[in-house]
C-alpha positions in Angstrom: 4.6 14.0 6.1 6.2 10.8 7.2 3.6 8.4 5.4 3.7 10.7 2.2 7.5 10.2 2.0 6.8 6.7 2.3 4.1 6.4 -0.3 6.5 5.7 -3.5 8.9 3.7 -1.3 6.3 1.3 0.4 7.9 -2.3 0.2 4.4 -4.1 0.8 1.2 -2.1 -0.6 1.6 1.4 -1.6 -2.2 1.1 -2.2 -2.8 0.4 1.5 -0.7 3.6 2.5 -2.6 5.3 0.1 -5.9 4.3 1.4 -4.9 5.5 4.9 -3.9 8.9 3.5 -7.5 9.2 2.1 -8.7 8.1 5.2 -6.8 11.0 7.2 -8.8 13.5 4.8 -7.8 17.2 4.9 -4.9 16.8 7.6 -2.9 15.0 4.7 -3.8 17.3 1.7 -0.8 19.6 2.2 2.1 16.9 2.2 0.3 15.0 -0.5 -0.5 18.2 -2.7 3.4 18.6 -2.4 4.2 15.2 -3.3 2.0 15.4 -6.3 3.8 18.2 -7.6 7.3 17.2 -6.9 8.6 15.9 -10.3 10.6 12.7 -9.6 8.8 11.9 -6.2 8.6 8.2 -6.1 5.1 8.4 -4.8 3.6 11.1 -7.2 1.4 8.6 -8.7 -0.2 7.4 -5.8 -0.3 11.2 -4.5 -2.4 11.9 -7.4 -4.7 9.0 -6.8 -4.9 9.9 -3.0 -6.2 13.6 -4.2 -8.5 12.1 -6.6 -10.2 9.8 -4.0 -10.2 12.8 -1.8 -12.2 15.1 -4.5 -9.7 17.6 -3.5 -10.7 20.7 -5.8 -7.7 22.7 -4.5 -5.1 20.5 -6.2 -6.2 21.4 -9.8 -2.7 22.9 -10.3 -1.0 19.9 -9.2 -3.2 17.7 -11.4 -3.0 20.1 -14.4 1.0 19.8 -14.3 0.8 16.0 -13.9 -0.9 15.7 -17.3 2.4 16.7 -18.9 4.4 14.3 -17.0 6.8 11.6 -18.8 5.0 8.7 -16.8 1.8 7.8 -18.9 0.1 6.1 -15.6 0.8 9.4 -13.8 -0.8 11.3 -16.7 -3.8 9.1 -17.0 -4.6 9.2 -13.3 -4.3 13.0 -13.4 -6.7 13.1 -16.2 -8.9 10.8 -14.3 -8.8 13.1 -11.0 -9.5 16.1 -13.1 -12.6 14.3 -14.9 -13.8 13.3 -11.5 -13.7 16.5 -9.9 -15.2 18.1 -12.9 -15.2 21.8 -11.3 -15.0 25.0 -13.4 -11.0 25.3 -12.2 -10.5 21.6 -13.9 -12.1 22.8 -17.1 -9.1 24.5 -18.5 -6.9 21.6 -18.1 -9.5 19.1 -19.4 -9.8 21.1 -22.4 -6.3 21.0 -23.0 -6.2 17.3 -22.5 -8.4 16.8 -25.5 -5.5 17.5 -27.7 -2.8 15.4 -25.6 -1.0 13.0 -27.6 -1.9 10.2 -25.1 -5.6 8.8 -26.2 -6.6 7.9 -22.6 -5.4 11.4 -21.4 -7.7 12.8 -24.4 -10.8 10.1 -23.2 -10.6 11.2 -19.6 -10.7 14.8 -20.7 -13.8 14.2 -22.8 -15.5 12.3 -19.8 -14.7 15.3 -17.9 -16.2 17.6 -19.8 -19.4 15.7 -20.3 
């Protein structure tokens, strides 16, 4: 939890901290999922990235919600994560992504659907 709390506030390299969370694996998932679903969390983008790198299929609800974020980088990372998962649960948000106003989100949706 402490590492995830620092994720968006890391002064040096948030990417390095995110990689540590990926290496922690399953033990980090609950806290990372919480950060990914928290609108306004400063580390939300990196939390979505971590879930993507972990291949965390149970995070589809958080990833789907992030598709509607105001932040384009966050939307695009969420679409990338869903596309990489390519699970049956990810299919519905990927189908919705096909009609998203953000061209990158649409492209990632198409990639994820094959």
